[in-house]
Backbone of each chain as ProteinMPNN parsed JSONL, in Angstrom:
{"seq_chain_A": "GNSVTQMEGPVTLSEEAFLTINCTYTATGYPSLFWYVQYPGEGLQLLLKATKADDKGSNKGFEATYRKETTSFHLEKGSVQVSDSAVYFCALSEGDSNYQLIWGAGTKLIIKP", "coords_chain_A": {"N_chain_A": [[92.172, 123.585, 108.534], [92.929, 120.242, 109.424], [93.165, 119.567, 113.33], [94.998, 119.23, 116.038], [94.959, 119.344, 119.491], [96.746, 119.809, 122.873], [96.802, 118.951, 126.381], [99.377, 121.387, 127.913], [102.314, 120.617, 129.441], [105.073, 120.185, 131.551], [103.06, 117.613, 133.351], [103.173, 116.572, 136.551], [102.667, 113.652, 138.947], [102.093, 112.11, 141.792], [102.729, 108.89, 142.416], [100.067, 106.39, 141.975], [98.661, 107.962, 141.793], [95.611, 109.481, 140.149], [95.366, 109.58, 136.219], [94.939, 112.142, 134.163], [95.377, 113.224, 130.403], [94.452, 115.809, 128.712], [93.287, 115.977, 125.23], [91.685, 117.976, 122.617], [90.591, 117.82, 119.154], [90.021, 119.092, 115.886], [88.226, 118.2, 113.07], [87.516, 117.278, 109.324], [85.132, 115.289, 108.304], [85.721, 111.278, 109.465], [87.568, 110.83, 111.55], [90.177, 108.466, 112.441], [91.752, 107.898, 115.523], [94.266, 108.678, 118.104], [96.532, 108.107, 120.594], [100.047, 108.082, 120.958], [103.121, 106.846, 122.639], [106.162, 107.93, 124.15], [109.283, 107.334, 125.409], [112.108, 107.597, 127.638], [114.45, 108.321, 125.619], [114.034, 105.99, 123.852], [111.999, 105.247, 120.834], [108.731, 106.32, 119.199], [105.806, 104.588, 119.943], [102.58, 102.883, 119.464], [100.065, 103.817, 121.764], [97.235, 103.125, 122.334], [94.298, 103.024, 119.826], [91.363, 104.456, 118.459], [88.961, 104.001, 116.44], [86.13, 105.312, 115.649], [83.59, 106.707, 116.361], [82.615, 107.017, 119.731], [84.267, 104.776, 120.289], [86.367, 103.219, 122.771], [89.441, 103.206, 123.29], [92.232, 100.898, 124.65], [95.316, 99.508, 127.075], [97.631, 98.405, 128.912], [96.825, 99.747, 130.992], [95.697, 102.035, 130.159], [93.112, 104.46, 128.809], [91.046, 105.672, 126.693], [88.024, 107.341, 124.955], [86.899, 107.829, 122.043], [85.184, 110.773, 121.589], [82.938, 112.54, 119.765], [80.785, 114.311, 119.848], [82.114, 116.091, 121.806], [84.758, 116.603, 120.488], [86.922, 115.07, 121.445], [89.599, 113.467, 123.186], [90.783, 112.316, 125.076], [92.987, 110.925, 127.695], [93.451, 108.588, 129.639], [94.359, 106.967, 133.393], [93.902, 105.205, 135.743], [95.88, 104.911, 138.218], [98.627, 105.73, 138.072], [102.501, 105.121, 137.432], [105.474, 104.722, 138.508], [107.102, 103.932, 135.976], [105.834, 104.89, 134.295], [106.454, 107.668, 133.433], [107.139, 109.638, 130.901], [106.824, 111.301, 127.288], [103.4, 111.998, 126.5], [101.07, 111.678, 122.917], [99.064, 112.606, 121.695], [97.04, 112.098, 118.56], [95.56, 111.843, 114.835], [94.234, 110.717, 111.904], [94.378, 111.612, 108.784], [91.847, 111.457, 106.715], [91.418, 108.479, 104.695], [93.952, 107.397, 105.509], [96.669, 105.494, 107.381], [98.865, 106.554, 108.577], [99.313, 109.232, 107.497], [99.157, 110.837, 109.844], [98.269, 113.616, 112.034], [99.619, 115.619, 114.677], [98.953, 116.311, 118.003], [101.22, 118.325, 120.065], [102.685, 117.109, 121.898], [103.097, 115.59, 125.614], [104.642, 116.147, 128.404], [105.295, 113.861, 130.88], [105.825, 113.258, 134.359], [106.226, 111.042, 136.93], [106.377, 110.939, 140.481], [108.086, 109.396, 143.005]], "CA_chain_A": [[92.706, 122.527, 108.396], [93.236, 119.396, 111.049], [94.504, 119.923, 113.918], [94.658, 118.262, 117.682], [95.26, 120.378, 120.964], [96.833, 118.24, 123.933], [97.326, 119.872, 127.558], [100.838, 121.539, 128.0], [103.159, 119.879, 129.968], [105.226, 118.859, 132.01], [102.398, 117.228, 134.456], [103.797, 116.15, 137.332], [101.718, 113.486, 139.417], [102.844, 111.194, 142.199], [102.71, 107.304, 142.297], [98.908, 105.398, 141.858], [97.42, 109.427, 141.68], [94.674, 109.322, 138.816], [95.92, 110.444, 135.431], [94.209, 112.762, 132.657], [95.37, 114.108, 129.941], [93.666, 116.095, 127.701], [93.211, 115.784, 123.704], [90.727, 117.732, 121.742], [90.986, 117.907, 117.602], [89.182, 119.663, 114.563], [88.505, 117.49, 111.74], [86.143, 116.917, 108.558], [84.915, 113.601, 107.976], [85.95, 110.646, 110.281], [89.282, 110.705, 111.691], [90.739, 107.875, 113.252], [92.458, 108.996, 116.886], [95.804, 107.871, 118.098], [97.829, 108.056, 121.617], [101.802, 107.863, 121.232], [103.702, 107.344, 123.569], [107.504, 107.84, 123.579], [109.758, 106.846, 126.454], [113.202, 108.001, 127.599], [115.95, 107.375, 124.875], [113.098, 105.255, 122.361], [110.904, 105.676, 119.538], [107.669, 106.195, 119.437], [105.294, 103.228, 120.137], [101.456, 102.881, 119.721], [99.582, 102.938, 122.917], [95.793, 102.948, 121.971], [93.654, 104.095, 119.057], [90.02, 104.324, 118.082], [88.432, 104.574, 114.835], [84.995, 105.548, 114.907], [83.003, 107.843, 117.716], [82.06, 106.072, 121.09], [84.737, 104.18, 120.693], [87.665, 103.46, 123.624], [90.995, 102.395, 122.899], [92.805, 100.745, 125.756], [96.35, 99.409, 126.843], [98.299, 98.744, 129.694], [95.655, 100.019, 132.001], [95.389, 103.506, 129.882], [92.124, 104.099, 128.08], [90.45, 106.462, 125.985], [87.288, 107.426, 124.271], [86.373, 108.903, 121.162], [83.835, 111.316, 121.571], [82.774, 112.839, 118.633], [80.358, 115.042, 120.429], [82.914, 117.241, 122.016], [85.562, 116.37, 119.666], [87.801, 115.027, 122.413], [90.27, 111.629, 123.366], [91.234, 112.094, 126.931], [93.867, 109.61, 128.039], [92.779, 108.197, 131.827], [94.856, 106.002, 133.963], [93.45, 104.928, 137.903], [96.887, 104.651, 139.067], [100.201, 105.674, 137.543], [103.499, 104.327, 137.981], [107.052, 105.737, 137.756], [107.647, 103.465, 134.667], [104.94, 105.729, 132.963], [106.832, 108.61, 132.973], [107.27, 109.776, 129.124], [105.882, 111.941, 126.648], [102.869, 111.541, 125.151], [100.823, 112.442, 121.818], [97.837, 112.761, 120.837], [97.161, 112.114, 117.205], [94.846, 112.169, 113.912], [94.68, 110.327, 111.099], [93.152, 112.252, 108.114], [91.253, 110.896, 105.57], [91.283, 106.833, 105.323], [95.528, 106.788, 105.786], [97.108, 105.709, 109.059], [100.36, 107.246, 108.181], [99.444, 110.802, 107.537], [98.922, 112.008, 111.223], [98.251, 115.079, 112.671], [100.031, 115.432, 115.808], [99.957, 117.297, 119.316], [102.668, 119.208, 120.495], [103.326, 115.997, 123.195], [102.404, 115.91, 127.138], [105.648, 115.246, 129.242], [104.431, 113.03, 132.044], [106.245, 112.726, 134.973], [105.637, 110.392, 138.058], [107.238, 110.778, 141.319], [107.557, 107.784, 143.943]], "C_chain_A": [[92.631, 121.833, 109.845], [94.249, 119.943, 111.685], [94.107, 119.27, 115.451], [96.246, 118.879, 118.516], [95.694, 119.429, 122.247], [97.501, 119.669, 125.448], [99.019, 120.427, 127.549], [101.411, 120.673, 129.235], [104.529, 120.619, 130.743], [104.234, 118.57, 133.071], [103.235, 116.09, 135.506], [103.254, 115.385, 138.81], [102.75, 112.673, 140.375], [102.236, 109.848, 142.196], [101.377, 107.018, 142.853], [98.173, 107.233, 141.964], [96.334, 108.646, 140.193], [95.533, 110.351, 137.738], [94.819, 110.936, 134.192], [94.778, 113.606, 132.094], [94.82, 114.787, 129.169], [93.785, 116.644, 126.386], [91.893, 116.296, 123.112], [91.563, 118.062, 120.081], [90.054, 118.801, 116.911], [89.414, 119.153, 113.512], [87.096, 117.823, 110.584], [85.995, 115.763, 108.761], [85.029, 112.849, 109.623], [86.871, 110.08, 110.583], [89.274, 109.515, 112.093], [91.663, 108.343, 114.198], [93.422, 108.011, 117.734], [95.963, 108.167, 119.369], [98.984, 107.497, 121.422], [101.741, 107.655, 122.423], [105.3, 106.961, 123.76], [108.813, 108.493, 125.079], [110.81, 107.212, 126.525], [113.989, 107.402, 126.54], [114.994, 106.372, 123.719], [112.419, 106.147, 121.719], [109.49, 106.049, 120.0], [106.509, 105.008, 119.446], [103.722, 103.657, 120.305], [100.537, 103.036, 121.034], [98.001, 102.342, 123.012], [95.264, 103.356, 120.867], [91.91, 103.787, 118.922], [89.664, 104.635, 116.964], [87.077, 105.231, 114.648], [84.486, 106.511, 116.765], [82.651, 106.528, 118.761], [82.949, 105.085, 121.777], [85.849, 104.013, 121.959], [88.898, 102.269, 123.468], [91.461, 102.133, 124.67], [93.873, 99.623, 125.685], [96.646, 99.664, 128.234], [97.996, 99.833, 131.049], [95.104, 102.056, 131.331], [94.027, 103.386, 128.884], [91.74, 105.676, 128.007], [89.728, 106.672, 124.904], [86.889, 108.386, 123.45], [85.139, 109.526, 120.927], [83.148, 112.607, 120.621], [81.802, 114.317, 119.177], [80.85, 116.836, 121.119], [84.401, 117.188, 121.425], [87.226, 116.196, 120.534], [88.775, 113.59, 122.324], [91.233, 112.172, 124.31], [91.871, 111.187, 127.284], [93.559, 109.812, 129.336], [93.617, 106.954, 131.784], [94.314, 105.816, 135.3], [94.629, 105.481, 138.425], [97.918, 104.8, 138.229], [101.254, 105.235, 138.357], [104.635, 104.908, 137.454], [107.171, 105.27, 136.239], [106.733, 104.542, 133.728], [105.022, 106.717, 132.783], [107.468, 108.693, 131.903], [106.815, 110.755, 128.833], [104.855, 111.196, 125.684], [101.829, 112.295, 123.967], [99.847, 112.182, 121.657], [98.05, 112.831, 119.165], [96.116, 111.751, 116.179], [95.104, 111.462, 112.951], [93.739, 111.0, 109.693], [93.1, 111.194, 106.631], [91.563, 109.022, 105.625], [93.234, 106.213, 105.378], [95.402, 106.917, 107.193], [98.355, 106.407, 108.82], [100.401, 108.834, 107.979], [99.174, 111.382, 108.84], [99.096, 112.982, 111.426], [98.579, 114.895, 113.934], [100.096, 116.194, 116.878], [101.394, 117.709, 119.879], [103.355, 117.694, 121.717], [103.051, 116.577, 124.846], [103.766, 115.029, 127.931], [105.196, 114.689, 130.982], [105.721, 112.836, 133.031], [105.949, 112.785, 136.555], [106.341, 110.311, 139.292], [107.081, 109.753, 142.252], [106.727, 108.34, 144.989]], "O_chain_A": [[92.413, 122.347, 110.942], [95.335, 120.441, 111.392], [92.979, 118.915, 115.794], [97.471, 118.911, 118.398], [95.038, 118.435, 122.559], [98.204, 120.679, 125.443], [99.837, 119.634, 127.085], [100.589, 120.067, 129.922], [104.875, 121.718, 130.31], [104.431, 119.347, 134.005], [103.759, 115.027, 135.176], [103.278, 116.085, 139.822], [103.925, 112.501, 140.052], [101.039, 109.824, 141.912], [101.227, 107.262, 144.05], [96.989, 107.349, 142.281], [96.449, 107.596, 139.56], [96.123, 111.395, 138.016], [94.093, 110.212, 133.51], [94.958, 114.699, 132.632], [94.39, 113.913, 128.416], [94.342, 117.736, 126.275], [90.969, 115.492, 122.989], [92.728, 118.415, 119.9], [89.189, 119.274, 117.648], [90.446, 119.355, 112.872], [86.038, 118.39, 110.86], [86.797, 115.147, 109.464], [84.666, 113.391, 110.667], [87.198, 108.983, 110.129], [88.099, 109.169, 112.219], [92.443, 109.212, 113.809], [93.258, 106.805, 117.922], [95.039, 108.973, 119.48], [99.052, 106.303, 121.713], [100.864, 107.977, 123.224], [105.675, 105.808, 123.545], [109.046, 109.628, 125.498], [111.171, 107.415, 125.366], [114.209, 106.192, 126.488], [115.565, 106.126, 122.656], [112.244, 107.355, 121.881], [109.213, 106.047, 121.199], [106.621, 104.456, 118.351], [103.437, 104.572, 121.077], [100.232, 101.892, 121.372], [97.665, 101.331, 123.629], [95.794, 104.44, 120.624], [91.429, 102.76, 119.401], [90.112, 105.662, 116.455], [86.835, 105.708, 113.54], [85.057, 106.717, 117.836], [82.486, 105.344, 118.465], [82.876, 104.616, 122.913], [86.317, 105.14, 122.123], [89.06, 101.05, 123.528], [91.174, 102.851, 125.628], [93.813, 98.812, 124.761], [96.24, 100.656, 128.84], [98.761, 100.455, 131.786], [94.443, 102.926, 131.899], [93.857, 102.354, 128.235], [91.967, 106.582, 128.81], [90.245, 106.399, 123.821], [86.57, 109.524, 123.794], [84.211, 109.057, 120.267], [82.954, 113.673, 121.205], [82.25, 115.404, 118.811], [80.392, 117.976, 121.048], [85.234, 117.845, 122.049], [88.259, 116.845, 120.372], [88.61, 112.766, 121.424], [92.424, 112.384, 124.082], [91.165, 110.181, 127.209], [93.431, 110.849, 129.987], [93.741, 106.15, 130.86], [94.515, 106.834, 135.963], [94.524, 106.513, 139.088], [98.138, 103.81, 137.531], [101.183, 104.994, 139.562], [104.812, 105.432, 136.354], [107.321, 106.108, 135.35], [107.038, 104.879, 132.584], [104.142, 107.268, 132.121], [108.407, 107.915, 131.736], [106.296, 111.428, 129.723], [104.997, 110.397, 124.758], [101.754, 113.52, 124.07], [99.762, 110.996, 121.335], [98.958, 113.44, 118.6], [95.381, 111.006, 116.828], [96.319, 111.327, 112.804], [92.518, 110.852, 109.649], [93.882, 110.56, 105.924], [91.908, 108.475, 106.672], [93.65, 105.056, 105.311], [94.751, 107.639, 107.949], [98.226, 107.203, 109.749], [101.369, 109.539, 108.263], [98.941, 112.591, 108.836], [100.149, 113.494, 111.046], [97.937, 114.028, 114.526], [101.124, 116.86, 117.005], [102.452, 117.083, 119.94], [104.513, 117.617, 122.128], [102.851, 117.751, 125.159], [103.916, 113.812, 128.042], [104.86, 115.355, 131.961], [106.684, 112.256, 132.529], [105.631, 113.737, 137.268], [107.149, 109.385, 139.224], [105.985, 109.201, 142.345], [106.193, 107.599, 145.814]]}, "seq_chain_B": "ETGVTQSPTHLIKTRGQQVTLRCSSQSGHNTVSWYQQALGQGPQFIFQYYREEENGRGNFPPRFSGLQFPNYSSELNVNALELDDSALYLCASSLAGVASPLHFGNGTRLTVT", "coords_chain_B": {"N_chain_B": [[111.277, 89.353, 116.143], [112.641, 91.955, 113.742], [112.901, 95.539, 114.435], [112.0, 98.698, 113.655], [115.048, 99.986, 112.006], [117.261, 102.936, 111.994], [120.092, 105.425, 110.785], [122.534, 107.536, 110.228], [122.804, 107.907, 114.083], [123.111, 110.644, 115.212], [124.159, 114.058, 113.351], [125.986, 115.726, 112.297], [125.541, 119.016, 110.37], [126.556, 121.447, 107.54], [125.156, 124.285, 106.494], [123.19, 124.456, 103.533], [124.503, 122.251, 102.714], [124.024, 118.78, 101.879], [122.175, 115.963, 102.975], [121.715, 112.118, 103.837], [119.583, 110.112, 105.443], [119.038, 107.304, 107.085], [116.558, 104.28, 106.718], [115.735, 101.123, 107.842], [113.014, 99.053, 107.431], [110.482, 97.392, 109.286], [109.938, 93.677, 109.944], [108.49, 92.327, 107.306], [107.079, 94.29, 106.516], [105.719, 97.037, 104.271], [105.57, 99.146, 104.036], [107.021, 102.966, 104.332], [107.122, 105.811, 105.812], [108.19, 109.235, 106.45], [108.752, 111.142, 108.909], [109.315, 114.679, 110.598], [110.763, 115.618, 113.436], [110.397, 118.201, 115.228], [112.277, 120.332, 118.355], [110.4, 120.078, 120.934], [108.019, 119.69, 120.087], [105.589, 118.321, 118.249], [105.417, 115.396, 116.054], [105.66, 116.381, 112.291], [104.479, 115.391, 108.966], [106.125, 113.681, 106.073], [106.706, 112.37, 104.053], [105.131, 109.393, 102.324], [106.136, 106.277, 101.634], [105.194, 103.397, 99.696], [105.544, 100.604, 97.551], [108.028, 100.71, 96.197], [107.414, 103.609, 95.433], [106.165, 107.181, 96.223], [103.371, 107.853, 97.336], [102.294, 109.897, 99.342], [102.284, 112.952, 100.7], [103.588, 115.849, 103.009], [103.58, 118.839, 103.821], [105.871, 119.719, 102.829], [108.725, 121.467, 100.968], [110.406, 120.951, 97.478], [112.903, 119.878, 97.814], [113.01, 118.084, 99.583], [113.143, 114.69, 99.79], [113.054, 111.314, 98.58], [113.702, 107.846, 98.763], [112.363, 104.668, 98.337], [113.397, 101.267, 98.711], [113.622, 97.625, 96.928], [113.878, 95.778, 98.729], [112.437, 96.948, 100.87], [113.428, 99.096, 102.423], [114.767, 102.396, 103.47], [115.204, 106.055, 102.015], [115.848, 109.261, 103.354], [116.533, 112.258, 101.763], [117.6, 115.519, 101.971], [118.109, 118.141, 100.259], [120.386, 121.244, 100.052], [120.612, 122.172, 102.753], [118.724, 124.25, 105.878], [118.918, 126.01, 108.776], [116.586, 125.373, 109.614], [115.879, 122.953, 109.5], [117.362, 121.234, 111.364], [116.644, 119.186, 113.483], [114.844, 116.13, 114.791], [114.578, 113.322, 112.866], [112.083, 111.065, 112.293], [111.341, 107.772, 111.321], [108.816, 105.477, 109.905], [107.731, 102.543, 109.625], [104.985, 100.197, 108.469], [101.986, 97.795, 107.964], [100.649, 98.128, 104.66], [97.307, 99.179, 104.563], [94.425, 100.426, 106.408], [94.071, 99.567, 108.824], [96.567, 98.932, 110.232], [98.959, 99.63, 112.595], [101.525, 102.621, 112.94], [104.745, 101.87, 113.341], [107.6, 102.835, 114.618], [110.887, 103.742, 114.579], [113.67, 105.248, 116.83], [114.833, 107.387, 115.267], [116.399, 109.743, 113.742], [119.023, 112.555, 115.025], [119.531, 115.406, 113.772], [121.59, 117.951, 113.228], [121.929, 121.551, 111.905], [124.231, 123.49, 111.261]], "CA_chain_B": [[110.797, 90.338, 114.803], [113.711, 93.227, 113.763], [112.132, 96.234, 114.726], [112.544, 99.769, 112.163], [116.159, 101.081, 112.568], [117.897, 104.119, 111.638], [121.252, 105.427, 110.909], [123.19, 107.632, 111.987], [121.323, 108.189, 114.934], [123.813, 111.94, 115.091], [124.311, 114.334, 112.207], [125.937, 117.624, 112.077], [125.731, 119.337, 109.341], [126.683, 122.889, 107.602], [124.579, 125.063, 106.047], [123.954, 124.768, 102.075], [125.18, 120.804, 102.468], [122.94, 117.359, 101.487], [122.18, 114.846, 104.083], [120.829, 111.262, 103.158], [119.013, 109.54, 106.304], [118.495, 105.688, 106.185], [115.841, 103.466, 107.711], [115.115, 99.737, 107.537], [111.459, 99.115, 107.986], [110.437, 96.431, 110.145], [110.292, 92.633, 108.838], [107.067, 92.269, 107.156], [106.375, 95.974, 106.718], [105.605, 97.73, 103.519], [105.321, 100.649, 103.76], [107.586, 103.502, 105.198], [106.687, 106.805, 106.097], [108.883, 109.525, 107.364], [108.256, 112.458, 110.041], [110.147, 115.747, 111.181], [110.118, 116.285, 115.001], [111.526, 119.914, 116.258], [112.119, 120.465, 119.318], [109.138, 120.457, 121.817], [106.984, 119.745, 119.376], [105.132, 116.376, 117.589], [105.886, 114.933, 114.64], [104.876, 116.718, 110.776], [104.452, 114.026, 108.016], [107.026, 114.483, 104.975], [105.928, 111.825, 103.121], [105.056, 108.151, 102.359], [106.486, 105.764, 99.993], [104.96, 102.418, 99.162], [105.77, 99.895, 96.816], [109.097, 101.914, 95.95], [106.708, 104.814, 94.706], [105.528, 108.251, 97.03], [102.105, 108.077, 97.672], [101.444, 110.408, 100.251], [103.295, 114.184, 101.096], [102.956, 116.666, 103.823], [103.509, 120.413, 103.281], [107.34, 120.091, 102.604], [109.053, 121.667, 99.941], [111.206, 119.529, 97.047], [114.407, 119.3, 98.776], [113.281, 117.077, 100.662], [113.335, 113.563, 98.73], [113.347, 109.9, 99.463], [113.498, 106.528, 97.855], [112.12, 102.972, 99.052], [114.119, 100.162, 97.663], [113.075, 96.576, 97.176], [114.04, 95.321, 99.857], [111.678, 98.372, 101.542], [114.342, 100.384, 103.105], [114.268, 104.098, 102.285], [116.255, 106.959, 102.032], [115.708, 110.442, 103.315], [117.616, 113.198, 101.287], [117.51, 116.82, 102.137], [119.313, 119.549, 99.804], [120.764, 122.64, 100.44], [120.287, 122.369, 104.054], [118.836, 124.855, 106.532], [119.003, 126.38, 109.741], [115.453, 125.316, 110.525], [116.239, 121.574, 109.08], [117.544, 120.413, 112.533], [114.789, 118.344, 114.187], [114.552, 114.453, 114.673], [113.861, 112.544, 111.822], [111.8, 109.789, 112.305], [111.062, 106.878, 110.095], [108.028, 104.897, 110.587], [107.158, 101.825, 109.036], [104.019, 100.052, 108.542], [101.736, 96.995, 106.005], [99.716, 99.024, 103.874], [96.133, 99.38, 104.885], [94.025, 101.804, 107.65], [94.463, 99.237, 110.459], [97.967, 98.851, 110.592], [99.734, 100.668, 112.977], [102.995, 102.68, 112.814], [106.161, 101.685, 114.118], [108.809, 104.166, 114.416], [112.403, 103.802, 114.818], [114.352, 105.846, 117.359], [115.108, 108.759, 114.684], [118.53, 110.59, 113.525], [119.181, 113.897, 115.26], [119.914, 116.352, 112.758], [121.916, 119.939, 113.694], [122.91, 121.96, 110.569], [125.212, 124.973, 111.294]], "C_chain_B": [[111.72, 91.36, 115.168], [112.469, 94.265, 113.336], [112.821, 97.259, 113.304], [113.972, 100.526, 112.81], [116.431, 101.958, 111.416], [119.412, 104.6, 111.528], [121.582, 106.978, 110.015], [122.35, 108.117, 113.021], [121.998, 109.541, 115.296], [123.997, 112.407, 113.833], [124.188, 115.785, 112.773], [126.272, 117.918, 110.978], [125.901, 120.798, 108.91], [125.508, 123.629, 106.587], [124.313, 124.914, 104.343], [124.039, 123.258, 101.95], [123.4, 120.362, 101.984], [123.698, 116.561, 102.655], [121.243, 113.671, 103.653], [120.7, 110.524, 104.503], [118.613, 108.25, 106.113], [117.689, 105.161, 107.36], [115.425, 101.858, 107.328], [114.031, 99.47, 108.321], [111.501, 97.718, 108.287], [110.101, 95.125, 109.574], [108.537, 92.788, 108.669], [106.601, 93.575, 106.3], [106.863, 96.935, 105.085], [106.137, 98.817, 102.618], [106.185, 101.674, 104.759], [107.214, 105.042, 104.904], [107.722, 107.836, 107.222], [108.246, 111.032, 107.62], [108.983, 113.263, 110.453], [110.13, 115.824, 112.52], [110.769, 117.631, 115.659], [111.254, 119.798, 117.562], [111.327, 120.952, 120.234], [108.496, 120.41, 120.86], [106.345, 118.306, 118.38], [105.491, 116.765, 116.528], [105.267, 115.621, 113.156], [105.682, 115.647, 110.028], [105.194, 114.926, 107.036], [106.795, 113.938, 104.14], [106.12, 109.957, 102.723], [105.545, 107.324, 101.457], [106.035, 104.247, 100.288], [104.775, 101.781, 97.522], [106.902, 100.655, 96.005], [108.626, 104.046, 95.209], [106.348, 106.059, 96.202], [104.38, 108.109, 96.618], [101.399, 109.001, 98.278], [102.527, 111.621, 100.669], [102.553, 115.054, 101.747], [103.476, 117.973, 103.063], [105.144, 120.847, 103.568], [107.893, 120.354, 101.405], [110.226, 120.89, 99.148], [112.139, 119.281, 97.193], [114.539, 118.173, 99.225], [112.532, 115.627, 99.893], [113.1, 112.582, 99.117], [113.068, 108.891, 98.012], [112.694, 105.023, 98.95], [112.616, 101.916, 97.67], [113.4, 98.83, 98.053], [112.852, 95.684, 98.01], [112.841, 95.965, 101.274], [112.325, 98.779, 102.353], [113.799, 101.581, 102.318], [115.382, 104.44, 103.084], [115.379, 108.096, 102.114], [116.886, 111.329, 102.868], [117.176, 114.397, 101.506], [118.728, 117.739, 101.49], [119.213, 121.055, 100.455], [119.682, 122.735, 101.921], [119.973, 124.083, 104.747], [118.726, 124.921, 107.84], [118.03, 125.233, 110.302], [115.531, 123.833, 109.832], [116.283, 121.001, 110.35], [116.128, 120.349, 113.495], [115.8, 116.86, 114.051], [113.966, 113.93, 113.704], [113.301, 111.114, 111.712], [111.252, 109.313, 111.16], [109.901, 105.872, 110.578], [107.408, 103.575, 109.723], [105.928, 100.928, 108.74], [103.309, 98.654, 107.476], [100.575, 98.278, 105.479], [98.369, 98.609, 104.986], [95.823, 100.724, 106.634], [94.263, 101.201, 109.105], [95.511, 99.73, 111.194], [98.648, 99.714, 111.49], [101.519, 101.032, 112.587], [104.274, 101.946, 113.98], [107.481, 101.894, 113.983], [109.945, 103.675, 114.803], [113.032, 104.867, 115.565], [115.004, 107.268, 117.281], [116.897, 108.825, 114.659], [118.418, 111.855, 113.791], [119.883, 114.585, 114.098], [120.526, 117.476, 112.922], [122.216, 120.341, 112.39], [123.211, 123.506, 111.6], [125.75, 125.817, 110.897]], "O_chain_B": [[111.852, 91.769, 116.322], [111.562, 94.146, 112.512], [113.615, 96.957, 112.413], [114.029, 101.332, 113.738], [116.026, 101.845, 110.259], [120.095, 104.028, 112.377], [120.76, 107.389, 109.195], [121.279, 108.685, 112.806], [121.173, 109.961, 116.107], [124.051, 111.542, 112.959], [123.348, 116.54, 113.263], [127.184, 117.317, 110.411], [125.471, 121.599, 109.74], [125.147, 122.794, 105.758], [125.298, 125.28, 103.702], [123.557, 122.89, 100.878], [122.329, 120.948, 101.828], [124.845, 116.456, 103.087], [120.143, 113.945, 103.173], [121.817, 110.191, 104.9], [117.921, 107.946, 105.141], [117.898, 105.389, 108.552], [114.699, 101.672, 106.351], [113.973, 99.577, 109.546], [112.287, 96.925, 107.769], [109.881, 95.304, 108.376], [107.672, 93.164, 109.459], [105.698, 93.547, 105.465], [107.988, 97.368, 104.834], [106.642, 99.17, 101.552], [106.158, 101.377, 105.953], [107.031, 105.398, 103.74], [108.013, 107.514, 108.374], [107.569, 111.773, 106.908], [109.855, 112.599, 111.014], [109.032, 116.282, 112.836], [111.598, 117.725, 116.565], [110.222, 119.28, 117.989], [111.384, 122.156, 120.486], [108.234, 121.578, 120.574], [107.095, 117.417, 117.977], [105.791, 117.861, 116.055], [104.124, 115.21, 112.958], [106.808, 115.176, 110.189], [105.16, 116.153, 106.937], [106.569, 114.595, 103.124], [107.202, 109.39, 102.875], [105.366, 107.681, 100.293], [106.605, 103.797, 101.283], [104.125, 102.268, 96.597], [106.478, 101.27, 95.027], [109.218, 105.051, 94.814], [106.323, 105.491, 97.294], [104.226, 108.231, 95.403], [100.199, 109.165, 98.062], [103.654, 111.232, 100.976], [101.363, 115.273, 101.521], [103.722, 118.025, 101.858], [105.587, 121.807, 104.198], [107.638, 119.498, 100.558], [111.014, 120.228, 99.822], [112.506, 118.236, 96.655], [115.504, 117.417, 99.341], [111.369, 115.689, 99.494], [112.81, 112.639, 100.313], [112.566, 109.042, 96.898], [112.727, 104.775, 100.156], [112.394, 101.815, 96.464], [112.744, 98.711, 99.088], [111.884, 94.928, 98.091], [112.599, 95.413, 102.348], [111.69, 98.91, 103.399], [113.058, 101.813, 101.363], [116.079, 103.958, 103.977], [114.401, 108.222, 101.378], [117.999, 111.256, 103.389], [115.998, 114.45, 101.154], [119.841, 117.992, 101.952], [118.356, 121.695, 101.065], [118.537, 123.156, 102.085], [120.663, 125.033, 104.378], [118.399, 123.843, 108.337], [118.363, 124.386, 111.131], [114.343, 123.815, 109.511], [115.351, 120.249, 110.636], [115.193, 121.025, 113.924], [116.882, 116.607, 113.522], [112.744, 114.053, 113.626], [113.89, 110.177, 111.173], [110.797, 109.97, 110.223], [110.057, 105.424, 111.713], [106.393, 103.871, 109.093], [105.863, 101.776, 109.629], [103.863, 98.402, 106.406], [99.911, 99.088, 106.126], [98.476, 97.894, 105.982], [96.516, 101.388, 107.405], [94.52, 101.802, 110.148], [95.599, 100.469, 112.174], [98.961, 100.772, 110.945], [102.408, 100.282, 112.185], [104.336, 101.7, 115.185], [108.309, 101.242, 113.347], [109.737, 102.893, 115.73], [113.009, 105.838, 114.807], [115.451, 108.023, 118.144], [117.917, 108.346, 115.154], [117.776, 112.524, 112.982], [120.886, 114.068, 113.607], [119.708, 118.36, 112.67], [122.776, 119.515, 111.669], [122.523, 124.213, 112.336], [126.308, 126.607, 111.658]]}, "name": "protein", "num_of_chains": 2, "seq": "GNSVTQMEGPVTLSEEAFLTINCTYTATGYPSLFWYVQYPGEGLQLLLKATKADDKGSNKGFEATYRKETTSFHLEKGSVQVSDSAVYFCALSEGDSNYQLIWGAGTKLIIKPETGVTQSPTHLIKTRGQQVTLRCSSQSGHNTVSWYQQALGQGPQFIFQYYREEENGRGNFPPRFSGLQFPNYSSELNVNALELDDSALYLCASSLAGVASPLHFGNGTRLTVT"}
């Protein structure tokens, strides 16, 4: 079945460092791919998405490119801030639905000043 | 606009009991989906409701059931609670359609003892 694998955390970086959180997936067909973020004490929020191969999703300085050849959707940011500390989830949608998401286990990101 | 609200925020139940969790969808949204998130894991899709009918279900037993009301709010009911049902239960609302993102509430933390 479909699945999402993301790098284990926690990932600890200093402020202004470059961030990469790896995400790979297994899927039949052509899923859409998502990154969600969960800040402490808050609900999940959509960070960015890509709906087809080679699409790049971007938001708040974060980027991820849908790579069908490597079945990856790695999250990157050039210069992280303390406020980026959160748990990041990679997810894919099955079929035509945008709700029946398959999720990775999440990666906790800690940014130190 | 009013976001997704869930109640209660925390709940403690005994094994074998029944529980009802509630969700008010974001203004203008007509679709509600429910997820179970165990500690340290990504969310698992339970089911989705659209136009007061279930139109998608994950791998959860029938003792997990739901309702959607004409105002698009929703309930998740779990009968015969088991210890493994202890988790964060997340509600997400959206507009029907592939491109519509999910908007999550902050969840209900259920503990079964």
